[in-house]
MARLONU-920454 format. One record per residue: x, y, z of N, C-alpha, C, O in turn; residue number from 1; chain; residue in three letters. Coordinates in steps of 0.1 Angstrom, whole numbers, plus 5000, padded with zeros to 4 digits. Atoms other than C-alpha are relative to their C-alpha. Layout:
! MARLONU-920454
<<X; Y; Z>; <X; Y; Z>; <X; Y; Z>; <X; Y; Z>; NUM; "A"; "ala">
...
This chain:
! MARLONU-920454
<<4992; 5004; 5010>; <7321; 4741; 6933>; <5001; 4996; 4988>; <4992; 4992; 4980>; 1; "A"; "unk">
<<4998; 4996; 5014>; <7338; 4742; 6904>; <4996; 4986; 4991>; <4996; 4974; 4993>; 2; "A"; "unk">
<<5002; 5014; 5011>; <7330; 4721; 6873>; <5011; 4992; 4994>; <5017; 4995; 4984>; 3; "A"; "unk">
<<4994; 5011; 5004>; <7349; 4697; 6867>; <4996; 4987; 4989>; <4985; 4983; 4989>; 4; "A"; "unk">
<<5008; 5009; 5006>; <7347; 4670; 6839>; <5004; 4983; 5004>; <5016; 4979; 5006>; 5; "A"; "unk">
<<4997; 5015; 4991>; <7345; 4632; 6852>; <4993; 4990; 4991>; <4981; 4988; 4990>; 6; "A"; "unk">
<<5003; 5010; 5008>; <7345; 4604; 6828>; <4992; 4989; 5003>; <4983; 4983; 4998>; 7; "A"; "unk">
<<5007; 5010; 4997>; <7338; 4580; 6848>; <5004; 4992; 5017>; <5011; 5002; 5019>; 8; "A"; "unk">
<<4999; 5006; 4987>; <7343; 4562; 6885>; <4994; 4988; 5000>; <4986; 4985; 4992>; 9; "A"; "unk">
<<5003; 5009; 4997>; <7340; 4529; 6899>; <4992; 4999; 5010>; <4992; 5004; 5021>; 10; "A"; "unk">
<<5010; 5005; 4989>; <7313; 4512; 6913>; <5004; 5008; 5015>; <5000; 5018; 5020>; 11; "A"; "unk">
<<4999; 5002; 4985>; <7328; 4510; 6947>; <5005; 5012; 5002>; <5009; 5014; 5014>; 12; "A"; "unk">
<<4997; 4988; 4992>; <7337; 4544; 6949>; <4988; 5013; 4999>; <4988; 5024; 5003>; 13; "A"; "unk">
<<5006; 4988; 4999>; <7307; 4559; 6943>; <4990; 5007; 5007>; <4982; 5016; 5005>; 14; "A"; "unk">
<<5005; 4995; 4985>; <7293; 4562; 6979>; <5005; 5015; 5003>; <4998; 5024; 5005>; 15; "A"; "unk">
<<4992; 4991; 4996>; <7321; 4586; 6985>; <5003; 5008; 4991>; <5010; 5018; 4995>; 16; "A"; "unk">
<<5001; 4989; 5010>; <7318; 4603; 6953>; <4991; 5007; 5003>; <4994; 5018; 5005>; 17; "A"; "unk">
<<5015; 4993; 5000>; <7280; 4615; 6959>; <5006; 5004; 5012>; <5009; 5016; 5012>; 18; "A"; "unk">
<<5001; 4992; 4988>; <7289; 4619; 6994>; <5008; 5014; 5000>; <5005; 5022; 5009>; 19; "A"; "unk">
<<4997; 4991; 4999>; <7312; 4644; 6985>; <4992; 5012; 4996>; <4991; 5023; 5001>; 20; "A"; "unk">
<<5008; 4988; 5009>; <7288; 4661; 6961>; <4986; 5003; 5013>; <4979; 5013; 5012>; 21; "A"; "unk">
<<5007; 4997; 4992>; <7266; 4660; 6990>; <4985; 4996; 4998>; <4975; 5001; 5003>; 22; "A"; "unk">
<<5010; 5005; 5007>; <7241; 4638; 6972>; <4996; 4984; 5006>; <4985; 4978; 5007>; 23; "A"; "unk">
<<5001; 5016; 4992>; <7248; 4602; 6990>; <4985; 5004; 5010>; <4975; 4998; 5006>; 24; "A"; "unk">
<<5010; 5004; 4990>; <7220; 4611; 7024>; <4989; 4999; 4991>; <4980; 4991; 4992>; 25; "A"; "unk">
<<5017; 5000; 5004>; <7194; 4622; 6997>; <4999; 4988; 4990>; <4987; 4990; 4988>; 26; "A"; "unk">
<<4998; 5012; 5005>; <7198; 4590; 6976>; <4996; 4992; 5010>; <4984; 4987; 5009>; 27; "A"; "unk">
<<5002; 5008; 4992>; <7198; 4570; 7006>; <4984; 5001; 5008>; <4975; 4992; 5010>; 28; "A"; "unk">
<<5015; 4997; 4997>; <7168; 4588; 7020>; <4989; 5000; 4986>; <4979; 5006; 4987>; 29; "A"; "unk">
<<5010; 5000; 5010>; <7149; 4583; 6988>; <4994; 5013; 4993>; <4983; 5014; 4988>; 30; "A"; "unk">
<<5010; 4985; 5000>; <7144; 4622; 6981>; <5013; 5005; 4984>; <5013; 5016; 4978>; 31; "A"; "unk">
<<4991; 4997; 5012>; <7172; 4621; 6952>; <4991; 4997; 4988>; <4986; 4985; 4987>; 32; "A"; "unk">
<<5010; 5005; 5013>; <7150; 4623; 6918>; <5013; 5003; 4986>; <5025; 5007; 4986>; 33; "A"; "unk">
<<4992; 4997; 5011>; <7163; 4627; 6882>; <4994; 5013; 4992>; <4983; 5015; 4987>; 34; "A"; "unk">
<<5000; 4982; 5007>; <7165; 4664; 6866>; <4991; 4998; 4988>; <4988; 5008; 4982>; 35; "A"; "unk">
<<5009; 4998; 5017>; <7143; 4653; 6833>; <4990; 4994; 5006>; <4981; 5001; 5000>; 36; "A"; "unk">
<<5015; 5010; 4998>; <7111; 4630; 6848>; <4996; 5001; 5012>; <4984; 5001; 5014>; 37; "A"; "unk">
<<5003; 4997; 4987>; <7118; 4636; 6886>; <4996; 4985; 5010>; <4990; 4984; 5021>; 38; "A"; "unk">
<<5002; 5010; 5001>; <7117; 4599; 6887>; <5008; 4996; 5013>; <5020; 4997; 5011>; 39; "A"; "unk">
<<4989; 5000; 4985>; <7133; 4590; 6927>; <5011; 4990; 4990>; <5007; 4982; 4981>; 40; "A"; "unk">
<<4992; 5006; 5003>; <7166; 4575; 6918>; <5004; 4992; 5012>; <5001; 4995; 5023>; 41; "A"; "unk">
<<4998; 5013; 4990>; <7179; 4544; 6936>; <5016; 4993; 4990>; <5020; 4993; 4978>; 42; "A"; "unk">
<<4987; 5005; 5005>; <7212; 4528; 6932>; <4996; 4988; 4985>; <5003; 4988; 4975>; 43; "A"; "unk">
<<5002; 5006; 5014>; <7194; 4504; 6904>; <4996; 5006; 4988>; <4998; 4999; 4978>; 44; "A"; "unk">
<<5005; 4993; 5008>; <7180; 4529; 6881>; <5008; 5013; 5000>; <5001; 5022; 4994>; 45; "A"; "unk">
<<4995; 4993; 5002>; <7210; 4555; 6885>; <5007; 5000; 4992>; <5016; 4991; 4993>; 46; "A"; "unk">
<<4990; 5000; 5011>; <7228; 4567; 6851>; <5009; 5008; 4998>; <5018; 5005; 4990>; 47; "A"; "unk">
<<4990; 4993; 5002>; <7248; 4595; 6854>; <5000; 5015; 5007>; <4992; 5023; 5004>; 48; "A"; "unk">
<<5000; 4983; 4996>; <7257; 4629; 6873>; <5006; 5013; 4986>; <5015; 5010; 4978>; 49; "A"; "unk">
<<4997; 4991; 5010>; <7259; 4662; 6850>; <5001; 5012; 5012>; <5000; 5012; 5024>; 50; "A"; "unk">
<<5002; 4985; 4995>; <7259; 4700; 6857>; <4992; 5006; 4988>; <4992; 5005; 4976>; 51; "A"; "unk">
<<5008; 4993; 5010>; <7237; 4723; 6845>; <4996; 5014; 5007>; <4989; 5012; 5017>; 52; "A"; "unk">
<<5002; 4990; 4996>; <7233; 4759; 6853>; <5007; 5002; 5011>; <5003; 5011; 5019>; 53; "A"; "unk">
<<4989; 5001; 4986>; <7260; 4754; 6880>; <4991; 4995; 5009>; <4988; 5000; 5020>; 54; "A"; "unk">
<<5008; 5009; 4985>; <7238; 4730; 6898>; <5002; 4986; 4994>; <5002; 4984; 4981>; 55; "A"; "unk">
<<4994; 5015; 5004>; <7248; 4691; 6899>; <4988; 4993; 5002>; <4979; 4994; 5011>; 56; "A"; "unk">
<<5015; 5007; 5000>; <7222; 4668; 6887>; <5002; 4986; 4995>; <5011; 4980; 4989>; 57; "A"; "unk">
<<5001; 5014; 5003>; <7213; 4635; 6882>; <4990; 4991; 4993>; <4979; 4996; 4995>; 58; "A"; "unk">
<<5003; 5004; 5010>; <7199; 4613; 6858>; <4994; 4986; 4999>; <5003; 4978; 4994>; 59; "A"; "unk">
<<5004; 5016; 5005>; <7179; 4579; 6854>; <5004; 4996; 4990>; <5008; 5002; 4980>; 60; "A"; "unk">
<<4997; 5006; 5015>; <7186; 4554; 6833>; <4990; 5000; 4988>; <4993; 4993; 4978>; 61; "A"; "unk">
<<5007; 5004; 5008>; <7158; 4556; 6812>; <5005; 5008; 4988>; <5007; 5020; 4989>; 62; "A"; "unk">
<<4998; 4996; 5013>; <7166; 4560; 6771>; <4995; 5017; 5002>; <5002; 5026; 4999>; 63; "A"; "unk">
<<5006; 4986; 5003>; <7145; 4592; 6774>; <5012; 5010; 5004>; <5021; 5018; 4999>; 64; "A"; "unk">
<<4996; 4989; 4994>; <7157; 4609; 6796>; <5014; 5001; 5000>; <5017; 5012; 5003>; 65; "A"; "unk">
<<4982; 4999; 5004>; <7198; 4602; 6790>; <4997; 5004; 4990>; <5007; 5011; 4986>; 66; "A"; "unk">
<<4995; 4990; 5018>; <7192; 4616; 6754>; <4994; 5014; 5004>; <4998; 5024; 4997>; 67; "A"; "unk">
<<5005; 4990; 5000>; <7173; 4644; 6768>; <5010; 5007; 5008>; <5015; 5018; 5005>; 68; "A"; "unk">
<<4986; 4993; 4995>; <7199; 4654; 6791>; <5016; 5002; 4994>; <5024; 5011; 4996>; 69; "A"; "unk">
<<4987; 5001; 5008>; <7228; 4645; 6771>; <4997; 5015; 4990>; <5003; 5026; 4993>; 70; "A"; "unk">
<<5006; 4988; 5004>; <7212; 4671; 6749>; <5000; 5016; 5002>; <5002; 5025; 4995>; 71; "A"; "unk">
<<4996; 4987; 4995>; <7212; 4697; 6772>; <5014; 5005; 5004>; <5015; 5017; 5005>; 72; "A"; "unk">
<<4986; 4999; 4997>; <7251; 4696; 6781>; <5005; 5000; 4991>; <5014; 5009; 4992>; 73; "A"; "unk">
<<4992; 5003; 5011>; <7265; 4686; 6746>; <5000; 5013; 4995>; <5005; 5016; 4985>; 74; "A"; "unk">
């Protein structure tokens, strides 16, 4: 998948977006984890998706994880 910058998506479009990235099934099975702290990602603690080293990664809603992930991609 080519890297593209996506600023935001509507919450109602999240499942479709995650499905395109092949992450929806992982989320539903409880197998999607934060790239920073390895906490299981749920719909309640999902913060954002980012690309690092040509991999799609996700981040939980912990402010510490968010700051670490942002510092990696900024």
